[in-house]
C-alpha positions in Angstrom: 34.4 166.1 9.8 37.9 166.2 8.5 38.9 164.9 5.1 38.6 161.1 5.1 40.1 159.3 2.1 38.5 156.0 3.0 35.1 157.6 3.1 35.7 159.3 -0.2 36.7 156.1 -1.9 33.7 154.2 -0.4 31.3 156.9 -1.7 33.0 156.8 -5.1 32.6 153.0 -5.2 28.9 153.2 -4.2 28.1 155.9 -6.8 30.1 154.2 -9.6 28.6 150.8 -9.0 25.1 152.4 -8.9 25.7 154.0 -12.3 27.1 150.7 -13.6 24.0 148.8 -12.4 21.7 151.3 -14.1 23.6 150.7 -17.4 23.4 146.9 -16.9 19.7 146.6 -16.0 18.8 145.6 -19.5 21.4 142.8 -19.7 19.4 140.2 -17.7 22.0 139.9 -14.9 19.3 140.9 -12.4 20.7 138.9 -9.4 24.3 140.0 -9.9 23.1 143.6 -10.3 21.0 143.5 -7.2 23.8 141.8 -5.2 26.6 144.2 -6.3 24.4 147.2 -5.7 23.7 145.9 -2.2 27.3 145.0 -1.2 28.9 148.2 -2.6 26.3 150.4 -0.8 26.9 148.5 2.4 30.6 149.3 2.2 29.7 153.0 2.1 27.0 152.7 4.8 29.2 150.8 7.3 32.2 153.1 6.9 29.8 156.1 7.3 28.3 154.5 10.5 31.8 153.8 11.8 32.5 157.6 11.8 30.0 157.9 14.6 30.5 154.7 16.5 29.9 154.3 20.2 33.2 152.7 20.9 36.3 151.3 19.4 34.9 147.8 19.3 31.8 149.2 17.5 34.0 150.9 15.0 36.0 147.8 14.5 32.8 145.8 13.9 31.6 148.3 11.2 35.0 148.2 9.5 35.1 144.4 9.4 31.6 144.3 7.9 32.6 146.9 5.3 35.7 144.9 4.4 33.6 141.7 3.9 31.2 143.6 1.8 34.0 145.0 -0.3 35.3 141.5 -0.9 31.8 140.5 -1.9 31.6 143.5 -4.3 34.9 142.4 -5.9 33.5 138.8 -6.3 30.4 140.2 -8.1 32.7 142.3 -10.3 34.6 139.1 -11.3 31.3 137.4 -12.1 30.1 140.3 -14.3 33.5 140.4 -16.0 33.5 136.6 -16.6 30.1 136.8 -18.2 31.1 139.7 -20.4 28.6 142.0 -18.7 31.5 144.4 -18.1 34.7 144.9 -20.0 38.3 144.5 -18.7 38.7 148.3 -18.2 35.7 148.7 -16.0 36.5 145.5 -14.1 40.0 146.7 -13.3 38.9 150.2 -12.4 36.3 148.9 -9.8 38.5 146.0 -8.6 41.4 148.5 -7.9 39.0 150.8 -6.0 37.8 147.8 -3.9 41.4 146.8 -3.3 42.3 150.3 -2.1 39.4 150.4 0.3 40.2 146.9 1.6 43.7 147.8 2.3 42.6 151.0 4.2 40.1 149.0 6.2 42.6 146.2 7.0 45.1 148.8 8.2 42.4 150.6 10.3 41.3 147.3 11.8 44.8 146.4 12.8 45.2 149.8 14.4 41.9 149.6 16.3 42.6 146.1 17.5 46.0 147.3 18.8 44.3 150.1 20.7 41.7 147.8 22.2 44.4 145.4 23.5 46.1 148.2 25.4 
């Protein structure tokens, strides 16, 4: 498979969030930790699955799910930051990574939708 920046960023997000969760496990934010771990790994999993989709509509569906999960991940980051579980620097780093992935997914969805309409 050729170099895929979106896949690289999704993997980076999943790995970084997993490391973050491990460092937060003693803080008592068990629900937020569980949810952000789940949503960030789902971003990675859905983008991975899209690479081997059966059709353009299947790929579009996987990308849309990944985008929603990325938005959810960002929401959990906001909550963790608001409760002082993570500092401003970590929040911005992960939020920016989520934003980068979301923009790539949105662009890909627009392109795929255009191809489907033709």
